[in-house]
C-alpha positions in Angstrom: 0.1 0.0 0.2 1.5 3.2 -1.3 1.0 6.9 0.4 -1.4 9.1 -1.5 0.9 12.1 -2.7 -1.6 14.4 -2.1 -1.5 13.4 1.8 0.6 15.9 3.5 3.5 14.3 5.4 2.9 15.2 9.1 6.9 15.5 10.2 7.4 16.8 7.0 4.5 19.7 7.6 5.9 20.5 11.3 10.0 20.7 9.9 8.7 23.1 7.4 6.7 25.0 10.3 9.9 25.5 12.2 12.2 26.5 9.8 9.5 29.2 8.8 9.5 30.5 12.5 13.5 30.7 12.7 13.2 32.4 9.4 10.6 34.9 10.8 13.0 35.2 14.4 16.2 36.1 12.1 14.7 38.0 10.2 13.5 40.1 13.3 16.9 39.9 15.4 18.1 41.4 11.8 15.7 44.7 12.0 17.0 45.0 15.5 20.6 45.0 14.9 20.0 47.6 12.0 18.1 49.9 14.2 20.6 50.0 17.0 23.2 50.5 14.6 21.3 53.5 13.1 20.7 54.8 16.3 23.3 54.6 18.3 25.9 56.9 15.6 22.8 59.5 16.5 22.9 59.3 20.0 26.4 60.1 20.5 26.4 62.7 17.9 26.8 65.3 20.3 28.8 63.4 22.8 32.2 61.8 23.5 33.6 58.7 22.8 31.8 56.3 25.6 34.3 54.1 27.7 33.3 50.6 26.6 35.5 48.8 29.5 36.1 50.2 33.3 39.5 51.6 33.5 42.1 50.3 35.5 43.6 51.3 38.9 46.4 52.6 37.1 44.9 54.4 34.4 42.5 56.4 37.2 45.7 57.5 38.9 47.2 58.3 35.6 44.3 60.4 34.3 42.5 61.5 37.5 44.4 61.7 40.5 47.6 63.0 39.6 45.3 65.4 37.1 43.3 67.1 40.6 47.3 67.0 42.0 48.5 69.2 39.7 45.6 71.5 39.4 46.5 71.6 43.4 49.9 72.4 43.0 49.8 74.6 40.2 47.2 76.7 42.0 49.4 76.4 45.4 52.4 77.7 42.9 50.6 80.6 41.6 49.6 81.5 44.9 53.3 81.6 46.5 54.7 83.4 43.5 52.1 86.3 43.5 53.3 86.3 47.5 56.7 86.4 46.1 56.6 88.8 44.0 54.9 91.3 47.0 57.4 90.4 49.3 60.6 91.5 46.3 58.7 94.8 44.8 59.1 92.9 41.6 56.3 94.5 39.4 53.7 97.4 40.7 50.6 96.4 42.5 48.3 96.7 39.5 51.2 94.6 37.1 51.0 92.2 39.8 46.8 91.6 39.5 46.9 92.5 35.6 49.8 89.5 35.4 47.7 87.1 37.2 44.6 87.9 35.0 46.3 87.9 31.9 47.8 84.5 32.9 44.0 83.1 33.6 42.7 84.6 29.9 45.8 82.7 28.5 44.9 79.5 30.3 41.1 79.2 28.9 41.9 79.9 25.6 44.7 76.8 25.9 42.0 75.1 27.3 39.8 75.5 24.5 42.7 75.1 22.2 43.0 71.3 23.6 39.0 71.0 23.7 38.8 71.5 20.0 41.7 68.8 19.3 39.3 66.5 21.6 41.3 66.8 24.8 38.2 66.8 26.9 39.8 65.8 30.3 42.8 68.1 30.2 40.7 71.3 28.8 38.3 70.8 31.7 41.7 71.0 34.2 43.3 73.9 32.3 40.1 76.0 32.9 40.3 74.1 36.6 43.2 76.3 36.9 42.7 79.4 35.4 39.7 79.8 37.4 41.7 79.4 40.5 43.9 81.6 38.7 41.4 84.8 38.2 40.0 84.2 41.8 43.6 84.2 43.2 44.4 87.3 41.5 41.0 89.4 42.6 41.7 87.7 46.0 45.2 89.2 46.0 43.7 92.7 45.1 41.4 92.9 47.2 43.2 91.6 50.0 46.6 91.7 49.9 47.3 94.7 47.6 44.0 97.1 48.3 43.6 97.5 45.2 39.8 97.0 44.8 37.0 97.0 47.2 34.7 94.1 48.0 32.0 94.8 45.8 34.3 94.9 42.8 36.2 92.2 43.8 32.8 90.0 44.5 31.4 90.9 40.7 34.7 89.5 39.2 34.1 86.5 40.6 31.2 85.7 39.8 31.4 86.6 36.5 34.2 84.0 36.8 31.5 81.8 38.2 28.5 82.4 36.0 31.3 82.0 32.9 31.9 78.6 34.4 28.5 78.1 34.6 27.8 78.8 31.2 30.3 76.7 29.4 29.5 73.9 31.8 26.2 73.4 30.4 26.7 74.3 26.8 29.8 71.8 27.3 28.1 69.1 28.9 30.5 69.3 31.4 29.9 68.2 35.5 33.9 68.7 36.0 33.6 72.0 34.9 30.3 72.9 36.9 31.5 71.8 39.9 34.9 74.1 39.3 32.5 77.0 39.4 30.2 76.1 42.4 33.1 75.5 44.4 34.7 78.7 43.3 31.9 80.4 43.8 31.0 79.4 47.7 34.6 80.4 48.4 34.1 83.6 47.0 32.6 85.0 50.5 35.3 83.4 52.1 37.8 85.1 50.1 36.2 88.3 50.4 35.0 88.5 54.0 35.9 91.9 56.0 34.4 90.4 59.4 31.3 92.3 59.6 27.7 91.2 59.1 26.6 91.7 55.4 23.2 89.1 56.0 21.5 90.5 53.1 24.4 90.2 50.8 25.7 87.0 51.8 22.3 85.3 51.8 21.4 86.9 48.5 24.7 85.8 47.0 24.3 82.3 48.4 20.9 82.1 46.7 22.0 83.1 43.5 24.7 80.4 43.4 22.1 77.9 44.6 19.6 78.9 41.7 22.2 78.4 39.5 22.9 74.7 40.5 19.5 73.8 40.4 19.0 75.2 36.8 21.8 73.4 35.7 20.4 70.2 37.6 17.2 70.3 35.8 18.8 71.2 32.5 21.2 68.4 32.7 20.3 66.1 35.6 23.0 67.0 38.0 21.5 66.5 41.2 24.6 65.8 43.2 25.7 69.8 42.3 22.2 71.0 43.8 23.1 69.1 47.0 26.5 70.3 47.6 25.3 73.6 46.9 23.1 73.0 49.7 25.9 71.6 52.0 27.6 75.0 51.2 24.4 77.0 52.0 23.9 75.5 55.2 27.7 75.8 56.4 27.7 79.4 55.7 24.2 79.4 57.4 25.5 77.9 60.8 28.4 79.9 60.6 26.6 83.0 59.8 24.2 82.0 62.7 26.7 80.9 65.5 28.6 84.6 65.0 26.2 87.1 64.1 22.4 86.7 64.9 20.6 88.5 67.2 16.3 88.7 67.5 17.0 91.8 65.2 17.4 90.1 62.1 14.6 87.6 62.6 12.5 88.6 59.9 15.6 88.6 57.6 17.0 85.7 58.5 13.4 84.1 58.2 12.9 85.2 54.5 15.9 83.6 53.1 15.7 80.7 55.1 12.1 80.0 53.6 13.3 80.8 50.0 16.3 78.4 50.9 14.1 75.8 51.9 11.6 76.2 48.8 14.6 76.2 46.6 16.3 73.0 48.4 12.7 70.8 48.5 13.0 69.7 45.2 10.0 71.5 44.5 10.8 73.5 42.1 11.9 69.8 40.0 8.5 68.4 40.6 7.1 71.6 39.3 9.3 71.3 36.1 7.8 67.2 35.4 11.4 66.0 35.2 11.0 62.5 37.1 14.8 61.6 37.3 15.5 60.2 40.3 18.7 60.0 42.1 20.3 59.6 45.4 21.5 62.6 45.6 17.8 64.0 45.2 16.8 61.8 47.9 19.3 62.9 50.2 18.8 66.3 49.8 15.2 66.0 50.7 15.6 64.1 53.7 18.5 67.0 55.1 16.6 69.7 53.7 14.1 68.7 56.1 15.6 68.1 58.7 17.2 71.7 58.3 13.7 72.9 57.8 13.3 71.6 61.2 16.3 72.7 63.2 16.2 76.4 61.4 12.6 76.3 63.3 13.6 75.4 66.8 16.1 77.8 66.5 14.4 80.9 64.8 10.9 80.5 67.2 9.8 79.4 70.7 7.1 78.3 72.7 3.6 77.4 70.9 5.0 79.4 67.5 7.9 76.9 67.1 5.0 73.9 67.7 2.8 75.5 65.2 6.0 76.3 62.2 7.1 72.6 62.3 3.3 71.5 62.1 3.5 73.3 59.2 6.2 71.6 57.4 4.5 68.4 58.3 1.4 69.4 56.7 3.7 70.4 53.9 4.7 67.1 53.3 1.9 65.7 54.2 -0.5 67.2 51.3 2.6 66.3 48.6 2.2 63.3 49.7 -1.6 62.8 49.3 -1.7 65.0 45.9 -2.0 63.5 42.4 0.0 66.2 41.2 2.0 64.7 38.6 2.7 61.6 41.0 4.0 59.5 38.1 6.6 62.7 37.5 7.4 63.2 41.0 11.3 63.1 41.8 10.8 61.8 45.4 10.1 58.6 46.1 6.8 58.2 48.4 8.9 57.2 51.3 11.1 60.3 51.2 7.9 62.5 51.5 6.4 60.0 54.2 9.4 60.2 56.1 9.8 64.1 56.0 6.1 64.4 57.1 6.6 62.0 60.0 9.9 63.5 61.3 8.0 66.7 60.9 5.2 65.5 63.1 7.2 63.5 65.4 9.6 66.5 65.9 6.1 69.3 66.5 4.4 66.8 69.1 7.8 66.4 70.7 8.5 70.3 71.1 4.7 70.5 72.3 4.9 68.4 75.3 8.2 70.1 76.3 5.9 73.6 76.0 3.4 71.8 77.9 5.8 70.7 81.2 7.6 73.7 81.2 4.9 76.1 80.7 7.1 79.8 79.7 9.8 78.7 81.3 12.5 76.8 79.4 14.5 75.2 82.3 16.6 72.4 81.5 15.5 70.3 84.8 14.7 66.8 84.0 10.5 65.8 84.8 9.8 62.1 85.4 7.1 62.9 83.4 8.0 64.7 80.9 10.2 62.0 79.9 7.9 58.9 80.3 5.9 61.5 78.1 8.2 61.1 74.8 8.5 57.5 75.5 4.3 57.1 75.1 4.7 59.3 72.3 7.2 57.6 70.5 5.7 54.1 71.1 2.3 54.8 70.1 3.4 56.7 67.1 5.7 54.1 66.0 2.8 51.7 66.3 0.2 53.8 64.4 2.6 53.8 62.2 3.0 50.0 62.0 -0.6 49.7 61.4 -0.8 52.1 58.7 1.7 50.3 57.3 0.2 46.9 57.3 -3.1 48.8 56.0 -1.8 50.1 53.5 1.0 47.5 52.5 3.5 50.0 53.0 6.9 48.8 53.9 8.4 52.1 54.4 5.6 52.9 56.9 6.4 49.9 58.5 9.9 50.3 59.0 9.7 53.8 60.1 7.0 52.8 63.0 9.6 49.5 64.0 12.5 52.0 64.7 10.2 54.5 66.7 9.2 51.2 68.8 13.1 50.1 69.0 14.2 53.8 69.6 11.2 54.2 72.5 12.3 50.5 74.4 15.7 51.5 74.2 15.1 55.2 76.0 12.7 53.0 78.7 15.3 50.5 79.4 18.4 52.8 79.4 17.0 55.7 81.2 13.4 56.1 82.3 13.7 53.0 84.0 16.2 55.0 86.5 13.3 58.2 86.9 11.0 55.8 88.0 9.3 54.2 91.4 9.0 50.5 91.7 5.0 50.5 91.0 5.3 52.9 88.0 8.0 50.2 86.2 5.8 47.6 86.9 3.1 49.3 84.7 5.3 51.0 82.8 6.8 47.9 81.5 3.8 46.1 81.5 2.1 48.5 79.5 5.2 48.4 76.7 5.2 44.4 76.8 1.9 44.2 75.9 2.4 46.7 72.9 5.3 44.8 71.9 3.5 41.7 72.0 0.5 42.3 70.0 2.9 43.9 67.6 4.5 41.1 67.2 1.4 38.9 67.1 0.7 41.1 64.1 4.3 39.9 62.0 3.5 36.3 62.8 0.2 36.3 61.9 2.0 37.2 58.2 -0.9 39.2 56.6 1.0 40.3 54.2 3.0 37.3 53.6 6.1 39.2 54.3 7.8 35.8 54.9 7.2 34.5 50.9 8.6 38.0 49.8 
């Protein structure tokens, strides 16, 4: 019995189907590779060639560490040369400053020459040296030679900083942006005359921070904004320690509020930039902490409590709003953490106010210390409960941390202030609370063990 030629062979049909599927997959892979090869040059058209391999330790030492050490050595040499020229009267005062400024211009021109020949790293190094020469020459003209006034020198240094910032944006150079910011942050130190210039100082610092914020928005350099925050905060602490008086309250509060708004990350949210980074997360947390500390230092009594509650309301509103939530540059847990931290601080200051009244005596009250412990325990338990209800891991962790802190406070500090009867009831209450929380975790309603 012979097979009917019109009847298809099942094995042959299956083989043809597999061949057709393989041809389709090969065709798809060829299309993907062709698309990648055609888009890669376009994506890198305006950028320097990417480094494909991680540079070795020897390469990093030779290209980066020696580069920075060389910049520092040249700047120290220029400073020593200026001092030597002044001590030996080699040139007139105006000529010395002119030579330094001319040297800075020459270094900038040389840096552009090297950049156009694709030596970008060395080019930025020369710009860094040129910036340092500009700053040193202007500083010498003000401090050592007394040729220029402080406002004129500050304007010159600001011009150098602005030029570096503009070049950093046009040439997409993060390194040059840091040179500009660090030089700008050093300017108030270089032209300091040991007098209180609050308005000029903080207006200048806010202008520098605004420039860093613009570069962070345009280029995504969030670490630049974090650096500006650190510099501004250090200046603020040093100024407050030296010069702050109640008469400067209004001006200080205005500048503090502007700085808080600028560093809160809200401008980036309003600009619709969803990029997230570790620097932006750290900036948000540190800025919230700075806002709480500033409110605690500027205000007293119930106004202090109300202002910190206002900060908590700001962060709670931010966490609950749907305004661009998918474009929010802050993770949800960061905003919740800031809100809970402000609320925790506000209620703690309220407890202090209730126990001390209008007096600010630092005496230890047993009831006050227990109130802090109960507040920490209760707030921690609420956060854990809300975290379970909303299936929010961050809230549960915040609650657990508060519970452990309050437990440590009770065992290490509060126990010494209590009578024997109070100790019994306190530890019974603490134990019951911890057992309830433990029972909830053991029930494993959220299937945490499997995850």
